[in-house]
Kinemage of the C-alpha trace (Angstrom):
@kinemage 1
@onewidth
@group {chain A} dominant
@subgroup {mainchain}
@vectorlist {calphas} color= white
{ca met a 1} P -50.042 52.821 -19.057
{ca ser a 2} L -52.203 55.340 -21.722
{ca asn a 3} L -55.031 53.553 -22.665
{ca tyr a 4} L -56.535 49.655 -22.418
{ca asn a 5} L -54.990 47.850 -24.890
{ca glu a 6} L -51.839 48.428 -23.380
{ca ala a 7} L -52.497 46.124 -19.890
{ca leu a 8} L -51.602 42.852 -19.417
{ca asp a 9} L -53.912 39.778 -19.439
{ca ser a 10} L -53.749 39.626 -15.608
{ca glu a 11} L -54.440 43.844 -15.525
{ca lys a 12} L -57.254 43.395 -17.154
{ca arg a 13} L -58.744 40.519 -15.492
{ca thr a 14} L -58.272 42.098 -12.060
{ca leu a 15} L -60.201 44.915 -13.955
{ca ser a 16} L -62.426 42.989 -14.898
{ca leu a 17} L -63.338 41.127 -11.057
{ca leu a 18} L -62.818 44.788 -9.817
{ca val a 19} L -65.700 46.204 -12.573
{ca glu a 20} L -67.960 42.304 -11.964
{ca thr a 21} L -67.545 42.987 -8.131
{ca ser a 22} L -68.658 46.162 -7.896
{ca phe a 23} L -72.567 46.144 -10.171
{ca tyr a 24} L -72.511 41.944 -9.162
{ca pro a 25} L -70.965 41.061 -5.955
{ca gln a 26} L -72.539 37.132 -5.536
{ca thr a 27} L -71.947 36.411 -9.788
{ca ala a 28} L -68.145 37.212 -9.285
{ca ala a 29} L -67.753 34.741 -5.962
{ca asp a 30} L -69.554 32.416 -7.634
{ca thr a 31} L -67.007 32.859 -10.773
{ca lys a 32} L -64.453 32.902 -8.590
{ca glu a 33} L -65.297 29.164 -7.490
{ca gln a 34} L -65.840 28.222 -10.876
{ca ala a 35} L -62.778 28.885 -10.907
{ca gly a 36} L -61.567 27.445 -8.726
{ca gly a 37} L -62.409 24.346 -9.527
{ca glu a 38} L -61.705 24.484 -12.596
{ca val a 39} L -57.133 24.943 -11.860
{ca glu a 40} L -57.724 21.652 -9.762
{ca ser a 41} L -59.080 19.783 -12.414
{ca ile a 42} L -56.633 21.517 -14.848
{ca leu a 43} L -54.421 20.521 -12.353
{ca gln a 44} L -55.097 17.351 -11.303
{ca ala a 45} L -55.530 16.560 -15.150
{ca ile a 46} L -51.170 17.636 -15.725
{ca gln a 47} L -50.886 15.856 -12.357
{ca asn a 48} L -51.885 12.418 -13.751
{ca asn a 49} L -50.548 13.042 -17.032
{ca pro a 50} L -46.939 13.274 -18.056
{ca glu a 51} L -47.205 13.372 -22.419
{ca leu a 52} L -49.239 16.684 -21.393
{ca ser a 53} L -46.599 17.589 -18.190
{ca lys a 54} L -43.954 16.973 -20.804
{ca gln a 55} L -45.679 19.021 -23.047
{ca ile a 56} L -46.625 22.352 -20.910
{ca leu a 57} L -42.874 22.277 -19.073
{ca gln a 58} L -41.062 22.276 -23.364
{ca thr a 59} L -43.354 25.259 -24.370
{ca leu a 60} L -42.620 27.382 -20.460
{ca leu a 61} L -38.953 26.526 -22.064
{ca leu a 62} L -39.587 27.412 -25.107
{ca his a 63} L -40.461 30.909 -24.525
{ca ala a 64} L -39.186 31.058 -20.913
{ca val a 65} L -35.733 30.903 -23.636
{ca asn a 66} L -37.104 33.907 -26.403
{ca ala a 67} L -38.295 35.914 -24.404
């Protein structure tokens, strides 16, 4: 990777979390807890809504075929 623009989104998130943790240790911990709660609510919404699950699966399959 020669510059930040070539980094994957996951690498950017990891780097930003590392920087955030080093500058604001308490805030980073709160952010992780909030993200965990968001993931749980999204997962629950997907499990409770078959149409949403179908749309997500179709999108993933479409991107997998085009990749």
